[in-house]
Residue, then its C-alpha position, 0 to 999 in steps of 0.5 A: m926168959r920170956r919176960a926179959t925178952t919183952i922188957e928188952a923189946t920195950s926198952g928198945r922201942l922206948a929208946e927209939l921214941i925218945d930219939l924221935r921226939i928229940a929229933f922232931q923237936s929240932l925241926t923248924n916250926d914250918h917243918k913240924e907243922v907240915l909233918y903233923y898235918q901230913y902224918a898225924l892228921h893225914w892231910t893231903l899235900e894239896g890240903i896242907a898247901e891250901e891251909f897255909g896259903v902256899s903251893p903244893s910244891t912248897i909243902r912237898k919241899r918242906s916235907s922232904r927237907a923235914l924228913k931228911k933232917l930227921q933222918r940225919t938226926l936219928g942217924t942209922r947203924e949199918a945193917w949186917e948179917g940180917r940185923k935190922v938197922q936201929s936208931n942209935a938209942a935203940w942200939r945202946a939200949a940193946q947193948t945195955t940189956q946184953y950186959e951180964g956183969 
């Protein structure tokens, strides 16, 4: 029983990562670069702005727009009765693992 729980958790996480990768690929190159510098390289918005030769407010807007697009692309499921909100793929994976046919 413990192994099944681990597999379910792993398959749900894998589905979420696949969703995230697909959503990230849908971004423009400018948005990808800003998020990469901001979250993977941990640069400040000011440092990114200096690197790209634009104002910090431009980078702030790009980051905000990129994150909003990711959220729209990933979507969410409604939370109810204490269930956490999951990406659509994670939800599908959870439904698949509950099938006992």
